[in-house]
C-alpha positions as CSV (number, residue, x, y, z in Angstrom):
1,M,4.1,104.1,-65.2
2,R,6.6,104.0,-68.0
3,K,6.0,101.2,-70.5
4,V,9.6,100.2,-70.4
5,L,9.2,99.3,-66.8
6,F,6.4,96.9,-67.6
7,I,8.4,95.4,-70.4
8,L,11.8,95.1,-68.6
9,G,10.1,93.9,-65.4
10,E,8.9,90.8,-67.3
11,L,11.9,90.2,-69.5
12,T,15.1,88.4,-68.5
13,E,18.7,89.7,-68.6
14,Q,19.1,87.6,-71.8
15,D,16.1,89.3,-73.3
16,L,17.5,92.7,-72.4
17,D,20.8,91.8,-74.0
18,W,18.9,90.7,-77.2
19,L,17.1,94.1,-77.3
20,V,20.4,96.1,-76.9
21,T,22.3,94.0,-79.5
22,R,19.6,93.8,-82.1
23,G,18.2,97.3,-81.6
24,S,19.6,100.2,-83.5
25,P,20.3,103.4,-81.6
26,Q,19.1,106.4,-83.5
27,T,18.9,110.2,-83.1
28,A,15.7,112.0,-83.8
29,V,16.3,115.7,-84.4
30,R,13.7,118.2,-83.1
31,G,10.7,118.1,-85.3
32,R,11.3,114.7,-86.9
33,A,8.5,112.2,-86.8
34,I,9.5,108.7,-85.9
35,I,6.0,107.4,-86.4
36,V,3.4,109.0,-88.7
37,Q,-0.3,108.5,-88.2
38,G,-1.8,106.0,-90.7
39,Q,1.6,105.0,-92.2
40,P,2.9,101.5,-91.6
41,I,5.9,101.3,-89.3
42,D,8.8,98.9,-89.4
43,S,10.1,99.4,-85.8
44,M,9.2,99.7,-82.2
45,F,11.0,102.5,-80.4
46,I,12.3,102.7,-76.8
47,I,13.0,106.3,-75.9
48,L,16.4,106.6,-74.3
49,D,16.4,110.4,-73.8
50,G,14.6,113.5,-75.0
51,S,10.9,113.9,-75.5
52,F,8.2,113.4,-78.1
53,A,4.8,114.8,-78.7
54,V,2.0,112.3,-79.6
55,V,-0.5,114.0,-81.8
56,A,-3.4,112.9,-83.9
57,G,-5.3,114.4,-86.8
58,A,-4.9,118.1,-87.5
59,H,-4.2,118.9,-83.8
60,E,-0.4,119.2,-84.1
61,D,-0.4,122.1,-81.6
62,K,-2.3,120.1,-78.9
63,P,-0.5,116.9,-78.1
64,L,-2.5,113.9,-76.7
65,A,0.6,113.1,-74.7
66,V,4.3,114.0,-74.2
67,V,6.5,110.9,-73.7
68,G,10.1,110.7,-72.8
69,S,12.9,108.5,-71.5
70,G,11.6,105.0,-70.7
71,E,8.6,105.1,-72.9
72,I,8.0,102.7,-75.7
73,V,6.1,103.8,-78.9
74,G,5.0,101.8,-81.9
75,E,4.4,98.5,-80.0
76,M,0.7,98.4,-80.7
77,S,1.1,98.5,-84.5
78,L,3.5,95.7,-84.2
79,V,1.1,93.6,-82.2
80,D,-2.1,94.2,-84.2
81,Q,-0.5,95.0,-87.6
82,G,-2.7,98.1,-87.9
83,P,-1.3,101.5,-88.9
84,P,-0.4,103.9,-86.1
85,S,-3.3,106.0,-84.7
86,A,-1.1,109.0,-83.9
87,T,2.1,110.7,-85.0
88,V,5.1,110.7,-82.6
89,R,7.3,113.8,-83.2
90,A,10.6,114.8,-81.4
91,R,10.1,117.9,-79.3
92,E,13.9,118.2,-79.0
93,D,16.9,116.3,-80.2
94,S,16.3,112.9,-78.8
95,R,17.7,109.3,-78.8
96,V,15.8,106.1,-79.3
97,L,16.5,102.4,-79.7
98,A,14.7,101.1,-82.7
99,I,13.8,97.4,-82.7
100,A,13.0,96.3,-86.2
101,R,9.7,94.7,-86.8
102,A,11.2,91.8,-88.7
103,D,13.7,91.1,-85.9
104,L,11.0,91.3,-83.2
105,E,8.6,89.0,-85.1
106,E,11.4,86.5,-85.7
107,K,12.3,86.5,-82.0
108,L,8.6,86.1,-81.0
109,R,8.3,83.2,-83.5
110,T,11.4,81.4,-82.4
111,D,11.7,82.1,-78.6
112,I,8.5,81.0,-76.9
113,G,9.7,82.2,-73.5
114,F,10.4,85.7,-74.9
115,N,7.1,85.6,-76.6
116,A,5.2,84.8,-73.4
117,R,7.1,87.4,-71.4
118,F,6.8,90.2,-74.0
119,H,3.0,89.7,-74.5
120,R,2.4,89.4,-70.7
121,A,4.2,92.7,-70.3
122,L,2.0,94.3,-73.0
123,A,-1.1,92.9,-71.3
124,L,-0.1,94.3,-67.9
125,F,0.6,97.7,-69.4
126,L,-2.7,97.8,-71.3
127,A,-4.6,96.7,-68.2
128,D,-2.9,99.5,-66.2
129,R,-3.8,102.0,-68.9
130,L,-7.4,100.8,-69.0
131,R,-7.8,101.0,-65.2
132,N,-6.3,104.5,-65.2
133,T,-8.7,105.6,-68.0
134,F,-11.7,104.3,-66.1
135,R,-10.5,106.2,-63.0
136,T,-10.0,109.4,-65.0
137,M,-13.5,109.0,-66.4
138,G,-14.9,108.5,-62.9
139,Q,-15.8,104.9,-63.4
140,G,-13.2,103.4,-61.0
141,S,-13.8,103.1,-57.3
142,A,-11.8,105.4,-55.0
143,F,-11.4,102.7,-52.4
144,S,-12.4,99.2,-51.5
145,L,-13.3,97.6,-48.2
146,R,-11.8,94.3,-49.2
147,E,-8.4,93.7,-47.8
148,D,-7.1,92.0,-51.0
149,V,-8.0,94.9,-53.2
150,L,-5.6,97.8,-53.4
151,E,-6.7,101.4,-53.2
152,D,-5.9,103.7,-56.2
153,H,-2.8,105.2,-54.5
154,E,-1.4,101.8,-53.5
155,V,1.0,99.6,-55.6
156,D,0.9,95.9,-55.5
157,P,4.2,94.7,-53.8
158,A,4.8,92.1,-56.5
159,V,4.7,94.9,-59.1
160,L,7.0,97.1,-57.0
161,D,9.6,94.3,-57.0
162,K,9.4,94.1,-60.8
163,V,9.6,97.9,-61.2
164,A,12.8,98.1,-59.2
165,I,14.4,95.3,-61.3
166,A,13.1,97.0,-64.5
167,G,14.6,100.3,-63.4
168,L,18.0,98.7,-63.0
169,R,17.7,97.0,-66.3
170,F,16.8,100.3,-68.0
171,E,19.8,102.0,-66.4
172,T,22.0,99.1,-67.7
173,M,20.5,99.6,-71.2
174,L,21.3,103.4,-71.1
175,R,24.9,102.8,-69.9
176,R,25.4,100.3,-72.8
177,L,23.8,102.5,-75.5
178,I,24.7,106.1,-74.3
179,P,28.4,106.3,-73.4
180,D,29.3,109.1,-70.9
């Protein structure tokens, strides 16, 4: 699931407005790195359109992942203050919304509600990523006999509601930042 859906599913309309007004729309031309492994970053990026290769070490030709519209990159370095563990490079001309570290840190410091919603969204995303990693490694169960436990292919109805709202919020963000 795209990170932006986790984030926007937890944030409010006012939070979305803050992201759009405080963020800086930027173009990343093909080949440009918006994040460089090991180098401090000063922004978190929401990918509006285009695609990026996530690479680490000397393996530039074998991406760890390809991310596109609706993904967020750079958020972990903002949370843990560590340098990025991978480089994120545009595969094509792409557009991102850069949220400056200083602005985000100030918002998190001064708006306790935003802080709680933002960190909850990151926690939900990371839990989902960890569960998927375990499943990929063969550690997750394929099914459960308990009625209150969802099978791998099922989605929690509460999450579905938030994903639908988040999708609408992302579409609103795109309309505001990318004129037709």
